[in-house]
N, C-alpha and C positions, 0 to 999 in steps of 0.2 A: 450752290452759290457760284459755281464755275462750269456749268453744264456746257459741254462741247468745246471748252477752251483748252488749249494745250498746257500741260504741266511739265516742268523740268525737275526731275529728281536728282539731287546732287549728292553723290557719295564720295568717300575719301580715298578711292583707289589711286594708284600711282600715275595713271594716265590723265588725272584731272587737270594737271598743268597744261595739257595740250589745247584745251578749249575753254576753260573756265572764264578767261578774260572776256569772252563774248557777252557774258552776263553783266559785265561792269557798266554797260550802256544802259542808263535808266529807261530809255525808249524801248529797248528790248525787254527789260524786266516788266514793263507796264503791260506787255502783250502776252505774258505767260504767267502761270502760277509757279513760283519757285519754292520747292520743298526740299530742305536740306536735312541730312542726318546730323545728329549733335556733334559728331567727331569733326565735322568740317565747318561748323559755325564760325569760329574765330578766324579761320583761314579766309572765309568769304568776307567777313566784316573788315579784315585787314586790307582787302582789295576793293573796299567800297561797295560790296555786293550785300545787300540786306534782303534775306529771303523772306517770303511771306509766312512760312511755317517751318518749324524744326521738330523732329521726332526723337523721342527718347523712350527707352523701355528697360534699361539695364538695371540689374539688381545691386551692383557694386557701388559703394559710395565714392569710388575713385572717379566716377562719371562727373562729379561736381567740378573736376578739373577743366572740363570743357567750357565752363562758364566763369572761371576765375577772372577777376578784374573787370568784368563787364558791368556797366551801369544801366539803369532804366533807359537812359537816353540812347545808349548803344543799340538797344534792341527794341526801340520804339517802332511799332508797326509789325513786329515779329511775334507770332503766337507759337508757344511751345505746346505740342500735342504729346502727352506723356501717358503711358499706361499706368493705372493706379497702383499696380503691383511693383512699380519701379522703386528704386531707393529713395528714401525721404530726402537724401542729400541733394538730389536733383531739384526737388521742389523748393528747397531752401536757397539753392544757389542761383537759380534763374531769376533775374530781376524784372521780367516782363510778364505779359499776359500768358496764362496757362489754361489749357483745356484738357479734360480727361474723358475718354470714352467710357461706356458702361463696363462693369466688371462683375459678372453675376456671382462668381464664387466669393469675392470679398463682400459684396452686398449681402449675401446670405449669411456670412459669418457675423457681420455687423448687426443684422436685423433679426437673426433667427430666434433669439430669446427675448427680443424686445416687445413691449406692448405697442399697440397701434399708434399712439401719439409719438412714442420715441422713434418708431419706424419712419414716420413722416419727417422727422428731423434729420434722420440719418440717410434717407434714400429719396431719390427722385428719378424720373425717367431721363435717360441719357441715350444719345445715339451710340450705336455699336460699330466697332471696327473689328475686322478679322484679326486675331492675334498674330503678331509678327515674330518670326524667328530672329530677325535682326531689325535694326532701325530702318534699313533700306526697304525691307518688306513692309514695315509699318508705313513708311512714306508712300509706297506704291498704293497700299490699301486706302490711305487718306486721299490720294489723288483721285481714285475711283469714287470714293465716298462723296467728294466734292463735285463729281460729275465730269471730271476732266477727260478729254480725249483729243489727240493722242497723249500718252505719257512718254516723255523723252528722258532717257537715262544718260547721265554722264558720271564718270568716276566709278562706275560699277564694274570693275575689272574681274573680280572673282578668280583672280590668278595673279602671279607675281610678274607683272609686266616689267621687262628690262631688269629682272632680278631685284625688284623693289617691293616692299610690303605696303608702304604708305605713300600718300602724295606729299609733295614738297610743302613744308610749313605745317605739317600735321602736329597736333597737340603733343603727341608722344615725343616728337623731336625736342620740344622744350624740356620735357621730363628727362631726356637723355643728355641734355646740354652739359650737365656737370661731369659727365664721363668722357667728354671729348678731349682729345689731345692729338699730337702728331702721329701717334701709333694706334689711335682708336677713333675712326671717323664715322660719320653718319652712315656712309655706305657700308662699312664693316658691321655696324650694329644692325642695319637693315638685313644684311645677309645672314647674320647670326640668328636673327629672329626667324628667318625662314628655315635655316639649316637645323635648328633645334628640333624640328619636327620632320627630319629627313625620312624616318620610317613611315610617315604618313603622306609623303609627297607623291603626286601623280603627274604624269605628262599628259596634257590635253592640247588640242589645237586652239590657237588664238583666232582672232577675227580675220587674220590674213592667212590662216592655214599653217602657221608655223608652230613649232613645239613651244609650250609654255608650262611652267610648273604651277600646280595648284595643290591644295591639301584636302583631306577628307572633310574638314569643316566647311570649306567654301564649296566643295562639290555638293554637299548636302544643301547648302543655300541655293546653288544653281538649280538643283532638282525642284525645289519649291518654287523658284521663280518661273521655271519653264512650265510647271503645272499651272500656275496662276496665269501665265501668258496664254497658254493653250485654251484655258477656260474662257478668257476674255476674247480671244480671237474668234471663238465659236459664237460669241455675242456681237461680232463685227466691231470690236473695239481694237484700237491700234496701239502697238508698243514699238517705239523707235529706240534702237540701241546706238546712241551717239557717243559711246564711251571712247571710241577710237583707240582701243587697246583692250587687253584682257581676253577672256574666253568668248567664243561664239555662243550665242544663246538662241535656242529654238523658239519659234513663234514671235521673234522680234526682228524687225527690219533694220539692218545695219545702215547707218547714214551719218556723215559728218554733221556735227552740231550746226555749223553755219548753214548747211543745206536744209536741215530740219527746221531751223528758225525761219528761213526764207519761205519754206513751203507752208508751215503751219502757224507762224506767229505774225501774220500780216493783217490781222483783224484789228478792230478798235481796241483801245486800252481796256483792261479788265478792272472793274471796280469791285473790290472785296470789302465787305462791311468791317469796320473796326471793332475789335473785340476787347472788352474790358477784362482786366485780370480777375480770375476766379480762384479764391484760395480758401 
């Protein structure tokens, strides 16, 4: 439904504050498909930025915090794409349209012992998405499933840019708000979050060739992204790293978001079909 159209995948890295305001212009958003990870949804909505899609796959019920206080009106026009094996709390908490890709293992569990009539009630054909290690991977696979090219990343640091773990206004900051005082600031809590894993930290080069801390978990995510980017580059598909921070990524072209939008988002507005909620 968006073949050849640019997509912007919005993640919650600390560099997001550097360029996310460019998406506040409705004219810009009308010319790109905006896919956000669930961790950044409320941050975007607070800035007047309504994404087309949001991705979720987490198993923990704490993920429902990303949708607390949202109404159906707040997320009108936003479709949540969530893996069926995610926590049930996500399905209950999100007040808008929901879509699930196929999940062969769960389908087999549900229908394995059922008779033919019951199988028809429990199962139907669904489009498949490649399983994601993170919501950002899932967002990328969704963009390719929609036919988008290029895919432009922002907020995908995969490292602790400027010694920070999250972007400003992240949902976790609200969780931490009760702990804040003159001797315990957000900056201290951010650094403590990083330093707790000091034995797993690594130094890598950022997009400007400077030293930047990352950890084993994010290094693993980077390996998967670079493998995916390399496979798509072989198919002549383009990846633009407009994060403007964080680690350098192979098979992705670094470019400021403003330049990427000027280069790729100059076509006519994209018309996406409205999706009704499926529950």
